[in-house]
C-alpha positions as CSV (number, residue, x, y, z in Angstrom):
1,M,90.7,61.4,59.9
2,Q,93.7,63.2,61.3
3,P,95.2,64.2,58.0
4,V,91.7,65.5,56.9
5,K,91.4,67.6,60.1
6,M,94.9,69.0,59.6
7,S,94.1,69.9,56.0
8,L,91.0,71.7,57.1
9,G,92.9,73.5,59.7
10,I,95.6,74.7,57.3
11,R,92.9,75.7,54.8
12,H,91.1,77.7,57.5
13,V,94.3,79.5,58.5
14,F,95.0,80.3,54.8
15,N,91.5,81.6,54.2
16,Q,91.5,83.7,57.3
17,T,94.9,85.1,56.4
18,V,93.7,86.1,52.9
19,R,90.5,87.7,54.4
20,F,92.6,89.6,56.8
21,G,95.0,90.7,54.1
22,V,92.1,91.9,51.9
23,Q,90.6,94.0,54.7
24,Q,94.0,95.5,55.4
25,A,94.5,96.3,51.8
26,L,91.1,98.0,51.6
27,A,91.9,100.0,54.7
28,C,95.1,101.2,53.1
29,L,93.2,102.7,50.2
30,F,94.3,106.3,50.9
31,P,98.0,105.4,51.4
32,G,97.9,103.2,48.3
33,V,96.7,106.1,46.2
34,I,99.5,108.3,47.5
35,F,102.1,105.6,46.7
36,A,100.6,105.2,43.2
37,A,100.7,108.9,42.7
38,L,104.3,109.0,43.8
39,A,105.2,106.3,41.3
40,V,103.3,107.9,38.4
41,T,104.7,111.4,39.0
42,K,108.2,110.0,39.3
43,V,108.0,108.4,35.8
44,V,105.6,110.8,34.0
45,D,106.5,114.5,33.6
46,L,103.0,116.0,34.1
47,P,102.4,119.5,32.5
48,W,101.4,122.9,33.9
49,L,102.3,122.2,37.6
50,A,105.2,120.9,39.5
51,R,105.2,117.3,40.8
52,Y,104.5,118.3,44.5
53,D,101.6,120.4,43.4
54,W,100.0,117.5,41.4
55,L,100.5,115.3,44.5
56,L,98.6,117.9,46.6
57,L,95.7,117.9,44.1
58,V,95.6,114.1,44.1
59,C,95.5,114.0,47.9
60,I,92.7,116.7,48.1
61,G,90.7,114.9,45.5
62,M,91.1,111.5,47.3
63,Q,90.1,113.0,50.6
64,W,87.0,114.6,49.1
65,W,86.0,111.3,47.5
66,M,86.6,109.3,50.7
67,V,84.1,111.6,52.6
68,R,81.7,111.9,49.6
69,S,81.5,108.1,49.1
70,G,80.9,107.5,52.8
71,L,84.1,105.6,53.4
72,E,85.0,108.3,56.0
73,T,82.6,110.1,58.3
74,R,82.8,113.8,59.0
75,D,84.0,113.1,62.6
76,E,86.8,110.9,61.2
77,L,87.7,113.7,58.8
78,K,88.1,116.0,61.8
79,V,90.6,113.6,63.4
80,I,92.4,113.1,60.1
81,T,92.6,116.8,59.7
82,V,94.1,117.2,63.2
83,F,96.7,114.6,62.3
84,H,97.4,116.4,59.0
85,V,98.1,119.6,60.9
86,I,100.4,118.1,63.5
87,G,102.2,116.1,60.8
88,L,102.8,119.2,58.7
89,A,104.1,121.1,61.7
90,L,106.5,118.2,62.4
91,E,107.6,118.3,58.8
92,V,108.3,122.0,58.8
93,F,110.4,121.7,61.9
94,K,112.3,118.6,60.8
95,V,113.1,119.9,57.3
96,N,114.4,123.2,58.8
97,M,116.5,121.2,61.2
98,G,118.1,119.3,58.3
99,S,116.6,115.9,59.2
100,W,115.4,115.4,55.6
101,S,114.4,117.6,52.7
102,Y,112.0,118.0,49.7
103,P,114.3,118.7,46.8
104,D,111.7,119.3,44.1
105,A,110.1,122.6,43.3
106,G,106.5,123.4,44.0
107,I,104.1,126.3,44.4
108,F,102.3,125.0,47.4
109,K,105.3,124.8,49.8
110,V,105.6,126.2,53.3
111,F,109.1,126.8,54.7
112,G,110.4,124.2,52.2
113,V,107.7,121.7,52.9
114,P,105.1,120.8,50.3
115,L,101.6,120.8,51.6
116,F,100.9,117.3,50.3
117,S,103.2,115.9,53.0
118,G,100.6,116.5,55.6
119,F,98.4,114.0,53.8
120,M,100.9,111.3,54.2
121,Y,100.4,111.6,58.0
122,A,96.7,111.9,57.5
123,S,96.6,108.7,55.5
124,I,97.9,106.8,58.5
125,A,95.0,108.1,60.6
126,S,92.7,107.2,57.6
127,Y,94.0,103.7,57.6
128,M,93.3,103.3,61.3
129,C,89.8,104.6,60.9
130,Q,89.2,102.2,58.0
131,A,90.7,99.3,59.8
132,W,88.7,100.0,62.9
133,R,85.5,99.8,61.0
134,R,86.4,96.9,58.6
135,L,87.8,94.7,61.4
136,D,85.4,95.8,64.1
137,L,88.1,96.7,66.5
138,G,87.6,96.7,70.2
139,L,89.9,97.7,73.0
140,I,90.3,95.6,76.2
141,R,91.5,97.3,79.4
142,W,92.1,100.7,77.8
143,P,93.9,103.1,80.2
144,R,92.4,106.2,81.6
145,M,92.5,109.4,79.5
146,G,94.4,111.1,82.2
147,L,97.3,108.8,81.5
148,V,96.9,108.4,77.8
149,A,96.8,112.1,76.8
150,P,100.1,113.2,78.7
151,L,101.9,110.2,77.1
152,A,100.8,111.1,73.6
153,A,101.8,114.7,74.2
154,A,105.2,113.7,75.5
155,I,105.8,111.5,72.5
156,Y,104.9,114.2,70.1
157,L,106.9,116.9,71.9
158,N,110.0,114.7,72.0
159,F,110.2,114.8,68.2
160,F,111.0,118.5,68.7
161,T,112.8,118.7,72.0
162,H,115.4,116.0,71.4
163,H,117.2,118.5,69.0
164,Y,117.8,120.7,72.0
165,W,117.7,118.3,74.9
166,I,118.2,114.6,75.5
167,D,116.3,112.1,73.4
168,I,113.9,110.2,75.7
169,R,112.3,108.0,73.1
170,W,113.4,104.8,74.8
171,W,112.0,106.1,78.2
172,L,108.7,106.9,76.3
173,S,108.8,103.4,74.7
174,A,109.2,101.9,78.2
175,A,106.2,104.0,79.4
176,V,104.1,102.7,76.5
177,I,104.9,99.1,77.5
178,V,104.0,99.7,81.1
179,L,100.8,101.7,80.4
180,F,99.5,99.3,77.8
181,W,100.9,96.1,79.2
182,R,97.4,94.7,79.9
183,T,95.7,96.3,76.9
184,S,94.6,94.2,74.0
185,V,92.9,94.9,70.7
186,E,90.1,92.6,69.4
187,F,89.3,92.3,65.7
188,T,87.0,90.2,63.5
189,V,88.0,88.3,60.5
190,G,85.1,86.5,58.8
191,S,83.0,85.0,61.6
192,S,86.0,84.7,64.0
193,R,87.1,87.0,66.8
194,Y,90.8,87.4,67.6
195,R,92.8,89.3,70.2
196,M,96.3,90.8,70.0
197,P,98.4,92.7,72.5
198,L,98.1,96.4,71.6
199,A,101.9,96.9,71.9
200,M,102.5,94.2,69.2
201,S,100.1,96.0,66.8
202,F,102.0,99.2,67.3
203,V,105.3,97.5,66.3
204,L,103.7,95.9,63.3
205,I,102.2,99.1,62.0
206,G,105.4,101.0,62.6
207,F,107.4,98.4,60.7
208,F,105.1,98.6,57.7
209,I,105.2,102.4,57.7
210,W,109.0,102.1,57.6
211,I,108.6,100.0,54.5
212,G,106.3,102.7,53.1
213,E,108.9,105.3,53.9
214,N,111.5,103.4,51.9
215,I,109.0,103.3,49.0
216,G,108.4,107.1,49.3
217,T,112.2,107.9,49.4
218,Y,112.8,105.5,46.5
219,F,110.3,107.5,44.4
220,G,112.0,110.7,45.4
221,A,109.2,112.3,47.4
222,W,111.7,113.3,50.0
223,Q,115.2,112.4,50.9
224,Y,117.5,112.0,53.9
225,P,120.9,113.5,53.9
226,N,122.6,110.2,53.1
227,Q,120.3,109.8,50.1
228,A,121.4,113.0,48.4
229,R,123.8,111.2,45.9
230,A,122.0,107.8,45.6
231,W,119.1,106.1,47.2
232,E,119.8,104.0,50.3
233,L,117.6,102.0,52.6
234,V,116.2,104.1,55.4
235,H,117.9,103.2,58.6
236,L,116.1,100.5,60.5
237,G,116.3,102.7,63.6
238,K,113.6,104.9,62.1
239,V,111.1,102.2,63.0
240,S,111.2,103.4,66.6
241,S,110.3,106.9,65.5
242,W,107.4,105.6,63.4
243,L,106.3,103.3,66.1
244,L,106.0,106.3,68.5
245,L,104.2,108.4,65.8
246,V,101.8,105.5,65.2
247,I,101.0,105.5,68.9
248,V,100.1,109.2,68.8
249,S,97.8,108.7,65.9
250,F,96.2,105.5,67.4
251,L,95.6,107.3,70.7
252,I,93.8,110.1,68.8
253,V,91.7,107.8,66.8
254,A,90.9,105.5,69.8
255,Q,89.7,108.4,71.9
256,L,87.3,109.5,69.0
257,K,86.0,105.9,68.7
258,L,85.6,105.5,72.5
259,V,83.9,108.9,72.9
260,K,81.6,108.2,69.9
261,G,80.8,104.7,71.3
262,R,79.9,106.2,74.7
263,L,77.7,108.8,73.1
264,S,76.0,106.2,71.0
265,R,75.3,104.1,74.1
266,D,74.0,107.1,75.9
267,E,71.7,108.0,73.0
268,K,70.3,104.5,72.9
269,S,69.7,104.6,76.7
270,V,67.9,107.9,76.4
271,S,65.8,106.5,73.5
272,G,65.0,103.4,75.5
273,N,63.9,105.5,78.4
274,M,61.7,107.6,76.2
275,D,60.1,104.5,74.7
276,I,59.4,103.2,78.2
277,G,57.9,106.5,79.2
278,R,55.4,106.2,76.4
């Protein structure tokens, strides 16, 4: 009987892993379309418009379809739009500081940055909104807003200020560990409920975004100074930057979900009181 139980256990782990992978892939629909568009426009010379302009049209069409089909709500669109704006602002600053560049031509470029680049940041927020819904995410021991908001603001501002002042990313990383030490994220796969330390999920998402960044630079969407002559692997140290940016996006999405959850509970409470009154 022992080998049978072990076989069933291995099969269960395999099935749950596949289910989890499928849900993650579905949640990555928007980023997946962007990567596919990067690959196609790299190989195929499309007519009439420059490559960056075609990518912008693809992103706008995809965003419209996500809302139109109901995969994203209007409230989620607002959060994604906010992240689009803060991402585009970061891109404009970084490009003009020489951190990276967009070498191709395009009509829809602002200070050397094509407008489609904001959608790459927005797609991260889109993934988080999708994953939240598909995996039924729940937060355990979430810190107070009065602590979360200043940390998110400090992380974002450090992307700008470290060019003129000291880089405090490691201090901010330590602050993240301290603030979220007791915080966990719960998620559902099939009929089972699991729990993971939130800090671990930050690291995992940041690492996979780093992989996505390598894909993006390989297809020539943008390039770092050391990639001007030939493509090179993006430095692994960039994972820390993406990890911090993931934290900012997660905090924004989490606050939306928590606020919407409280409003929903309040509405149900009011509705219940009205029913009782009748």
